[in-house]
Each structure stands twice: as structure tokens, then as C-alpha cells.
All heavy atoms as an XYZ file, in Angstrom:
665
protein
N     -22.235     49.532      1.104
C     -21.553     48.303      0.758
C     -22.594     47.332      0.200
O     -23.666     47.194      0.748
C     -20.870     47.729      2.002
C     -20.198     46.420      1.726
S     -19.406     45.689      3.155
C     -17.986     46.710      3.352
N     -22.229     46.644     -0.865
C     -23.120     45.666     -1.485
C     -22.928     44.300     -0.839
O     -21.809     43.948     -0.441
C     -22.848     45.569     -2.986
C     -23.132     46.868     -3.706
O     -24.034     47.600     -3.315
N     -22.375     47.154     -4.738
N     -23.976     43.529     -0.769
C     -23.934     42.184     -0.179
C     -24.650     41.223     -1.106
O     -25.591     41.604     -1.795
C     -24.648     42.169      1.173
C     -23.902     42.810      2.295
C     -24.745     42.705      3.553
C     -23.959     42.150      4.691
N     -24.748     41.972      5.894
N     -24.171     39.945     -1.063
C     -24.898     38.906     -1.795
C     -26.138     38.537     -0.997
O     -26.250     38.872      0.193
C     -24.013     37.655     -2.061
C     -23.579     36.994     -0.768
C     -22.805     38.026     -2.920
C     -22.852     35.680     -0.967
N     -27.032     37.827     -1.611
C     -28.266     37.457     -0.918
C     -27.968     36.500      0.236
O     -26.950     35.796      0.239
C     -29.241     36.807     -1.900
O     -28.785     35.535     -2.279
N     -28.829     36.481      1.211
C     -28.690     35.577      2.357
C     -28.654     34.122      1.893
O     -27.903     33.304      2.428
C     -29.829     35.793      3.352
C     -29.716     37.060      4.156
C     -28.496     37.068      5.067
O     -28.167     36.034      5.690
O     -27.851     38.144      5.148
N     -29.448     33.797      0.901
C     -29.492     32.425      0.369
C     -28.141     32.039     -0.231
O     -27.633     30.947      0.026
C     -30.596     32.324     -0.682
C     -30.756     30.922     -1.246
C     -31.853     30.853     -2.309
O     -32.721     31.750     -2.359
O     -31.811     29.898     -3.085
N     -27.547     32.938     -1.006
C     -26.241     32.653     -1.602
C     -25.158     32.556     -0.532
O     -24.282     31.699     -0.590
C     -25.882     33.717     -2.640
C     -26.705     33.638     -3.880
N     -26.930     34.719     -4.681
C     -27.383     32.613     -4.468
C     -27.693     34.369     -5.710
N     -27.980     33.077     -5.582
N     -25.215     33.448      0.441
C     -24.253     33.416      1.541
C     -24.357     32.100      2.300
O     -23.341     31.471      2.635
C     -24.484     34.606      2.480
C     -23.549     34.678      3.701
C     -22.093     34.763      3.268
C     -23.936     35.866      4.584
N     -25.587     31.668      2.568
C     -25.796     30.395      3.281
C     -25.214     29.245      2.482
O     -24.562     28.348      3.042
C     -27.306     30.189      3.509
C     -27.677     28.841      4.076
C     -27.711     28.890      5.577
C     -28.350     27.632      6.135
N     -27.377     26.652      6.544
N     -25.408     29.241      1.159
C     -24.867     28.181      0.311
C     -23.341     28.160      0.383
O     -22.729     27.102      0.561
C     -25.323     28.373     -1.155
O     -26.743     28.303     -1.207
C     -24.734     27.309     -2.058
N     -22.715     29.326      0.284
C     -21.251     29.418      0.367
C     -20.761     28.927      1.726
O     -19.793     28.158      1.822
C     -20.780     30.862      0.113
C     -21.011     31.233     -1.348
C     -19.296     31.031      0.468
C     -20.798     32.713     -1.640
N     -21.402     29.327      2.789
C     -21.000     28.917      4.140
C     -21.148     27.410      4.320
O     -20.276     26.761      4.910
C     -21.816     29.681      5.185
C     -21.463     31.141      5.269
C     -22.412     31.931      6.153
O     -23.557     31.528      6.400
N     -21.935     33.092      6.642
N     -22.236     26.841      3.816
C     -22.445     25.390      3.907
C     -21.353     24.644      3.136
O     -20.820     23.630      3.610
C     -23.829     25.002      3.368
C     -24.968     25.410      4.286
O     -24.694     25.770      5.456
O     -26.135     25.377      3.822
N     -21.033     25.150      1.953
C     -19.992     24.504      1.153
C     -18.638     24.575      1.860
O     -17.895     23.592      1.880
C     -19.910     25.151     -0.229
C     -21.108     24.830     -1.099
C     -21.140     25.653     -2.379
O     -20.517     26.698     -2.488
N     -21.896     25.156     -3.362
N     -18.308     25.713      2.436
C     -17.046     25.862      3.164
C     -16.990     24.926      4.367
O     -15.960     24.315      4.639
C     -16.855     27.319      3.617
C     -16.492     28.259      2.501
C     -15.150     27.909      1.891
O     -14.140     27.867      2.583
N     -15.149     27.641      0.594
N     -18.096     24.798      5.073
C     -18.156     23.885      6.215
C     -17.915     22.444      5.763
O     -17.148     21.704      6.387
C     -19.513     24.005      6.932
O     -19.663     25.344      7.405
C     -19.632     23.035      8.087
N     -18.565     22.057      4.666
C     -18.388     20.701      4.144
C     -16.944     20.460      3.718
O     -16.370     19.400      4.002
C     -19.329     20.448      2.973
C     -20.779     20.315      3.374
C     -21.681     20.162      2.153
C     -23.148     20.114      2.546
N     -24.036     20.044      1.379
N     -16.341     21.445      3.024
C     -14.942     21.305      2.603
C     -14.014     21.178      3.807
O     -13.111     20.335      3.818
C     -14.522     22.496      1.737
C     -15.074     22.528      0.322
C     -14.729     23.851     -0.356
C     -14.554     21.361     -0.498
N     -14.217     21.994      4.830
C     -13.386     21.914      6.036
C     -13.534     20.571      6.734
O     -12.549     19.993      7.208
C     -13.720     23.060      6.994
C     -13.206     24.387      6.489
O     -12.258     24.447      5.716
N     -13.845     25.468      6.915
N     -14.760     20.065      6.814
C     -14.989     18.751      7.419
C     -14.279     17.655      6.636
O     -13.672     16.749      7.220
C     -16.485     18.450      7.515
C     -17.176     19.257      8.589
O     -16.547     19.744      9.525
N     -18.487     19.417      8.450
N     -14.345     17.743      5.306
C     -13.670     16.742      4.478
C     -12.155     16.814      4.652
O     -11.491     15.772      4.732
C     -14.051     16.917      3.001
C     -15.463     16.484      2.651
C     -15.806     16.896      1.222
C     -15.625     14.983      2.812
N     -11.609     18.013      4.725
C     -10.162     18.146      4.948
C      -9.757     17.553      6.291
O      -8.715     16.897      6.408
C      -9.746     19.614      4.865
C      -9.693     20.205      3.464
C      -9.425     21.701      3.523
C      -8.641     19.504      2.614
N     -10.574     17.755      7.314
C     -10.293     17.145      8.623
C     -10.326     15.627      8.535
O      -9.475     14.931      9.097
C     -11.293     17.630      9.668
C     -11.010     19.043     10.120
O      -9.883     19.514     10.045
N     -12.035     19.725     10.586
N     -11.309     15.095      7.826
C     -11.411     13.644      7.662
C     -10.232     13.091      6.875
O      -9.707     12.026      7.189
C     -12.723     13.276      6.980
C     -13.936     13.481      7.858
C     -15.234     13.162      7.133
O     -15.254     12.386      6.194
N     -16.319     13.778      7.563
N      -9.812     13.813      5.829
C      -8.652     13.378      5.040
C      -7.408     13.328      5.916
O      -6.625     12.377      5.842
C      -8.446     14.313      3.822
C      -9.552     14.076      2.791
C      -7.075     14.106      3.191
C      -9.626     15.110      1.690
N      -7.235     14.324      6.770
C      -6.100     14.327      7.693
C      -6.149     13.136      8.637
O      -5.134     12.489      8.898
N      -7.320     12.837      9.149
C      -7.492     11.700     10.058
C      -7.173     10.388      9.347
O      -6.447      9.540      9.874
C      -8.919     11.694     10.609
C      -9.213     10.535     11.519
C      -8.670     10.489     12.797
C     -10.021      9.487     11.107
C      -8.924      9.416     13.651
C     -10.288      8.415     11.948
C      -9.737      8.385     13.213
O      -9.983      7.320     14.039
N      -7.686     10.239      8.123
C      -7.438      9.016      7.358
C      -5.950      8.886      7.030
O      -5.383      7.797      7.086
C      -8.313      8.981      6.084
C      -7.885      7.887      5.133
C      -9.774      8.814      6.457
N      -5.311     10.006      6.710
C      -3.875      9.978      6.430
C      -3.090      9.523      7.657
O      -2.144      8.744      7.538
C      -3.386     11.350      5.986
O      -3.922     11.687      4.736
N      -3.478     10.001      8.810
C      -2.806      9.586     10.044
C      -3.035      8.103     10.309
O      -2.113      7.384     10.709
C      -3.309     10.423     11.227
N      -4.256      7.637     10.060
C      -4.538      6.204     10.222
C      -3.694      5.385      9.252
O      -3.143      4.353      9.627
C      -6.013      5.915      9.946
C      -6.928      6.190     11.095
C      -8.329      5.710     10.785
O      -8.876      5.986      9.720
N      -8.921      4.997     11.723
N      -3.609      5.837      8.009
C      -2.816      5.124      7.002
C      -1.365      5.026      7.450
O      -0.753      3.964      7.347
C      -2.920      5.843      5.654
C      -2.092      5.191      4.572
C      -2.181      5.966      3.270
C      -1.256      5.374      2.222
N      -1.250      6.161      0.984
N      -0.810      6.126      7.947
C       0.570      6.123      8.412
C       0.762      5.086      9.522
O       1.715      4.311      9.504
C       0.967      7.518      8.908
C       2.347      7.575      9.453
N       3.466      7.589      8.660
C       2.788      7.591     10.734
C       4.544      7.611      9.425
N       4.157      7.614     10.694
N      -0.161      5.074     10.471
C      -0.076      4.108     11.565
C      -0.187      2.675     11.080
O       0.549      1.793     11.533
N      -1.100      2.436     10.144
C      -1.271      1.078      9.614
C      -0.050      0.628      8.821
O       0.353     -0.536      8.904
C      -2.527      1.009      8.744
C      -3.851      1.130      9.497
C      -5.011      1.276      8.507
C      -4.073     -0.053     10.416
N       0.547      1.529      8.055
C       1.755      1.173      7.311
C       2.898      0.850      8.258
O       3.677     -0.077      8.015
C       2.150      2.301      6.358
C       1.276      2.463      5.125
C       1.648      3.728      4.359
C       1.366      1.245      4.217
N       2.999      1.592      9.366
C       4.017      1.306     10.369
C       3.792     -0.077     10.980
O       4.718     -0.868     11.131
C       4.002      2.388     11.450
C       5.010      2.172     12.522
N       6.357      2.372     12.333
C       4.866      1.751     13.803
C       7.000      2.081     13.441
N       6.111      1.708     14.354
N       2.547     -0.369     11.313
C       2.207     -1.679     11.885
C       2.481     -2.798     10.884
O       2.993     -3.859     11.244
C       0.735     -1.691     12.296
C       0.317     -2.925     13.055
C      -1.122     -2.861     13.534
O      -1.724     -1.771     13.534
O      -1.646     -3.922     13.907
N       2.152     -2.556      9.613
C       2.416     -3.540      8.559
C       3.910     -3.840      8.474
O       4.318     -5.003      8.397
C       1.899     -3.013      7.217
C       2.122     -3.945      6.072
C       1.237     -4.972      5.817
C       3.222     -3.789      5.246
C       1.442     -5.843      4.754
C       3.443     -4.654      4.193
C       2.545     -5.678      3.943
N       4.723     -2.803      8.515
C       6.175     -2.986      8.454
C       6.691     -3.782      9.643
O       7.570     -4.636      9.498
N       6.142     -3.503     10.810
C       6.561     -4.210     12.028
C       6.215     -5.697     11.947
O       7.032     -6.559     12.266
C       5.904     -3.567     13.253
C       6.263     -4.206     14.570
C       7.727     -4.059     14.942
O       8.399     -3.137     14.439
O       8.219     -4.883     15.735
N       5.006     -5.999     11.521
C       4.605     -7.407     11.415
C       5.413     -8.108     10.328
O       5.809     -9.271     10.480
C       3.089     -7.529     11.175
C       2.350     -7.077     12.430
C       2.697     -8.964     10.805
C       0.860     -6.978     12.280
N       5.700     -7.399      9.250
C       6.522     -7.973      8.193
C       7.919     -8.316      8.723
O       8.469     -9.375      8.421
C       6.609     -6.985      7.026
C       6.852     -7.661      5.713
O       6.592     -8.844      5.555
N       7.341     -6.906      4.767
N       8.493     -7.423      9.558
C       9.797     -7.677     10.162
C       9.730     -8.885     11.107
O      10.595     -9.755     11.076
C      10.279     -6.444     10.938
C      11.702     -6.619     11.494
C      12.054     -5.532     12.493
N      11.163     -5.486     13.649
C      11.192     -6.347     14.662
N      12.040     -7.354     14.668
N      10.352     -6.224     15.671
N       8.664     -8.967     11.913
C       8.492    -10.107     12.815
C       8.380    -11.414     12.023
O       8.924    -12.442     12.438
C       7.238     -9.924     13.676
C       7.349     -8.832     14.710
C       6.036     -8.575     15.434
O       5.070     -9.346     15.246
O       5.977     -7.570     16.186
N       7.688    -11.360     10.901
C       7.539    -12.547     10.056
C       8.893    -13.011      9.534
O       9.209    -14.206      9.567
C       6.592    -12.247      8.876
O       5.319    -11.877      9.396
C       6.431    -13.444      7.960
N       9.690    -12.073      9.064
C      11.021    -12.414      8.558
C      11.892    -12.993      9.665
O      12.623    -13.958      9.453
C      11.687    -11.195      7.919
C      11.052    -10.768      6.616
C      11.048    -11.858      5.554
O      12.088    -12.523      5.373
O       9.993    -12.051      4.922
N      11.822    -12.404     10.863
C      12.587    -12.924     12.000
C      12.148    -14.352     12.339
O      12.977    -15.219     12.630
C      12.427    -12.032     13.230
C      13.105    -10.686     13.076
O      13.904    -10.514     12.130
O      12.818     -9.786     13.896
N      10.838    -14.611     12.306
C      10.336    -15.934     12.660
C      10.719    -16.970     11.611
O      10.909    -18.145     11.936
C       8.822    -15.904     12.871
C       8.301    -17.161     13.508
C       8.719    -17.543     14.768
C       7.400    -17.966     12.841
C       8.247    -18.702     15.364
C       6.928    -19.131     13.421
C       7.351    -19.498     14.685
N      10.849    -16.548     10.364
C      11.311    -17.474      9.325
C      12.668    -18.057      9.684
O      12.930    -19.227      9.446
C      11.391    -16.772      7.963
C      10.056    -16.563      7.303
C      10.246    -15.872      5.955
C       8.932    -15.589      5.268
N       9.131    -14.886      3.984
N      13.522    -17.234     10.287
C      14.843    -17.707     10.712
C      14.723    -18.770     11.799
O      15.459    -19.755     11.809
C      15.690    -16.536     11.223
O      15.912    -15.609     10.203
N      13.772    -18.570     12.714
C      13.544    -19.548     13.789
C      13.083    -20.869     13.180
O      13.581    -21.942     13.530
C      12.491    -19.025     14.791
C      12.082    -20.099     15.783
C      13.014    -17.784     15.518
N      12.121    -20.791     12.253
C      11.617    -22.011     11.624
C      12.701    -22.717     10.811
O      12.818    -23.943     10.856
C      10.427    -21.683     10.708
C       9.160    -21.223     11.416
C       8.134    -20.763     10.392
C       8.594    -22.319     12.289
N      13.502    -21.944     10.097
C      14.558    -22.549      9.284
C      15.596    -23.232     10.157
O      16.103    -24.296      9.805
C      15.220    -21.486      8.409
C      16.176    -22.096      7.400
C      16.691    -21.090      6.395
O      15.905    -20.248      5.914
O      17.898    -21.160      6.098
N      15.896    -22.665     11.333
C      16.852    -23.285     12.243
C      16.329    -24.618     12.746
O      17.094    -25.563     12.961
C      17.145    -22.350     13.418
N      15.013    -24.726     12.921
C      14.440    -25.963     13.453
C      14.123    -26.990     12.369
O      14.321    -28.182     12.558
C      13.171    -25.667     14.250
C      12.629    -26.915     14.935
C      11.698    -26.590     16.082
O      11.783    -25.489     16.646
O      10.893    -27.475     16.412
N      13.614    -26.545     11.224
C      13.134    -27.474     10.201
C      13.963    -27.475      8.922
O      13.734    -28.290      8.046
C      11.685    -27.126      9.817
C      10.715    -27.243     10.960
C      10.309    -26.114     11.663
C      10.201    -28.470     11.346
C       9.404    -26.202     12.708
C       9.297    -28.578     12.396
C       8.917    -27.437     13.075
O       8.019    -27.544     14.111
N      14.872    -26.553      8.778
C      15.591    -26.402      7.517
C      14.745    -25.567      6.561
O      13.739    -24.969      6.945
N      15.151    -25.535      5.304
C      14.402    -24.744      4.331
C      13.174    -25.525      3.883
O      13.291    -26.612      3.319
C      15.277    -24.391      3.136
C      16.369    -23.408      3.495
C      17.116    -22.926      2.265
O      17.066    -23.528      1.214
N      17.813    -21.815      2.412
N      11.992    -24.943      4.161
C      10.733    -25.625      3.866
C       9.713    -24.636      3.306
O       9.840    -23.432      3.479
C      10.146    -26.291      5.130
C       9.921    -25.250      6.244
C      11.029    -27.434      5.611
C       9.198    -25.777      7.468
N       8.720    -25.202      2.639
C       7.520    -24.465      2.266
C       6.404    -24.955      3.179
O       6.214    -26.163      3.321
C       7.137    -24.734      0.802
C       8.028    -24.010     -0.161
O       8.382    -22.858      0.042
N       8.400    -24.693     -1.242
N       5.661    -24.038      3.780
C       4.624    -24.391      4.751
C       3.254    -24.049      4.186
O       3.036    -22.964      3.674
C       4.824    -23.630      6.074
C       6.200    -23.930      6.665
C       3.720    -23.983      7.070
C       6.569    -23.052      7.845
N       2.332    -25.012      4.302
C       0.927    -24.740      4.016
C       0.362    -24.101      5.279
O       0.212    -24.772      6.301
C       0.193    -26.035      3.663
C      -1.279    -25.823      3.367
O      -1.921    -24.970      3.969
N      -1.803    -26.612      2.461
N       0.051    -22.818      5.217
C      -0.361    -22.110      6.433
C      -1.750    -22.503      6.909
O      -2.134    -22.180      8.030
C      -0.275    -20.569      6.263
C       1.168    -20.148      6.080
C      -1.134    -20.083      5.134
N      -2.510    -23.206      6.089
C      -3.828    -23.664      6.527
C      -3.739    -24.964      7.312
O      -4.478    -25.168      8.263
C      -4.747    -23.842      5.322
C      -5.102    -22.522      4.654
C      -5.995    -22.696      3.440
O      -6.524    -23.804      3.225
O      -6.159    -21.708      2.714
N      -2.817    -25.851      6.915
C      -2.753    -27.170      7.554
C      -1.530    -27.357      8.438
O      -1.508    -28.249      9.285
C      -2.731    -28.277      6.486
O      -1.511    -28.171      5.733
C      -3.931    -28.190      5.570
N      -0.494    -26.556      8.230
C       0.745    -26.736      8.978
C       1.674    -27.751      8.333
O       2.795    -27.957      8.793
N       1.228    -28.398      7.271
C       2.083    -29.363      6.578
C       3.181    -28.612      5.838
O       2.998    -27.470      5.420
C       1.258    -30.187      5.588
C       0.216    -31.054      6.266
C      -0.684    -31.764      5.261
O      -0.753    -31.330      4.087
O      -1.322    -32.748      5.652
N       4.315    -29.280      5.707
C       5.409    -28.631      4.993
C       6.128    -29.618      4.096
O       6.033    -30.831      4.280
C       6.394    -27.963      5.957
C       7.207    -28.921      6.803
C       8.419    -29.435      6.351
C       6.776    -29.295      8.073
C       9.172    -30.294      7.139
C       7.507    -30.145      8.865
C       8.711    -30.643      8.391
O       9.450    -31.498      9.170
N       6.790    -29.062      3.124
C       7.647    -29.844      2.234
C       9.011    -29.184      2.224
O       9.124    -27.954      2.333
C       7.103    -29.897      0.794
O       6.939    -28.568      0.306
C       5.778    -30.633      0.736
N      10.026    -30.010      2.137
C      11.381    -29.476      2.089
C      11.632    -28.838      0.733
O      11.126    -29.306     -0.293
C      12.400    -30.582      2.349
C      12.344    -31.109      3.771
C      13.421    -32.168      4.040
O      14.390    -32.262      3.260
O      13.261    -32.886      5.030
N      12.395    -27.788      0.742
C      12.786    -27.138     -0.505
C      14.015    -27.872     -1.019
O      15.029    -27.961     -0.325
C      13.101    -25.643     -0.278
C      11.846    -24.913      0.194
C      13.664    -25.013     -1.543
C      12.078    -23.468      0.588
N      13.865    -28.397     -2.209
C      14.993    -29.123     -2.785
C      15.999    -28.139     -3.336
O      15.648    -27.197     -4.049
C      14.508    -30.058     -3.899
C      13.618    -31.170     -3.372
C      13.204    -32.123     -4.471
O      13.933    -32.237     -5.488
O      12.154    -32.747     -4.320
N      17.251    -28.380     -2.974
C      18.312    -27.515     -3.466
C      18.774    -28.067     -4.807
O      19.002    -29.276     -4.939
C      19.474    -27.498     -2.480
C      19.100    -26.918     -1.134
C      20.245    -27.000     -0.161
C      19.753    -26.573      1.214
N      20.706    -26.868      2.250
N      18.902    -27.216     -5.799
C      19.382    -27.709     -7.087
C      20.824    -28.190     -6.969
O      21.618    -27.593     -6.237
C      19.272    -26.496     -8.018
C      19.207    -25.316     -7.116
C      18.651    -25.795     -5.799
N      21.092    -29.288     -7.645
C      22.461    -29.819     -7.611
C      23.341    -28.931     -8.460
O      22.968    -28.496     -9.541
C      22.478    -31.247     -8.141
C      21.767    -32.227     -7.240
C      21.910    -33.661     -7.727
O      22.945    -33.973     -8.349
O      20.993    -34.440     -7.499
N      24.536    -28.691     -7.924
C      25.490    -27.874     -8.666
C      26.224    -28.774     -9.650
O      26.717    -29.840     -9.288
C      26.481    -27.222     -7.721
C      25.896    -26.243     -6.690
C      26.993    -25.760     -5.751
C      25.248    -25.076     -7.397
N      26.256    -28.386    -10.889
C      26.983    -29.181    -11.874
C      28.403    -28.673    -11.961
O      28.672    -27.482    -11.816
C      26.293    -29.091    -13.244
O      26.274    -27.750    -13.672
N      29.294    -29.600    -12.162
C      30.701    -29.226    -12.251
C      30.983    -28.673    -13.640
O      30.528    -29.212    -14.636
C      31.592    -30.444    -12.016
C      31.545    -30.937    -10.586
C      32.512    -32.076    -10.394
C      32.477    -32.577     -8.977
N      33.401    -33.692     -8.776
N      31.688    -27.584    -13.656
C      32.110    -26.999    -14.918
C      33.568    -27.315    -15.105
O      34.393    -27.021    -14.263
C      31.888    -25.452    -14.902
C      32.376    -24.838    -16.194
C      30.442    -25.140    -14.635
N      33.863    -27.986    -16.207
C      35.274    -28.369    -16.439
C      36.009    -27.308    -17.181
O      35.622    -26.588    -17.978
C      35.348    -29.673    -17.244
C      34.824    -30.845    -16.387
O      35.078    -30.822    -15.175
O      34.190    -31.748    -16.956
């Protein structure tokens, strides 16, 4: 039976090890991404829910999140169509 050189075999084995390690890392990162996207969705839902609480207390407003100051959102006047 013919064999490749030990040096070539070592190179192939090292490359396979590196590829397997990278695939494991990609799987780990994918799982982290999935978890982070789930968390992002949850916080986004909480934010939307809290907007309802703020609107019930203050009405429709725009809030400066750095200072806490707010301005009321002006509703456009409806014009009568004859």
C-alpha cells in the first residue's frame, strides 16, 4: 500500500483539526446569535408595552431619552371636506 509522506499527512491532519475547530466555533456563535435575537425581541416587546403605560399617563409625546424632557405630539387638524 502506498502512503503520503508524514509531513503531508501532518499538514492534512492539522488543516482538518483547524476546520473542525472553526465549525465548532461557528455553531457556538450561531447559538449565541439566536439567543441574542430572542433577547432583542423580548426587550423590543417590553419597550412597546411600556410605551402604552407612558401614553396612558402623559398622552402622546416625544421623549428625549438623555434628559427625560418631552414634547407633546401635535395632532394634525382634520379639515372638513364638503
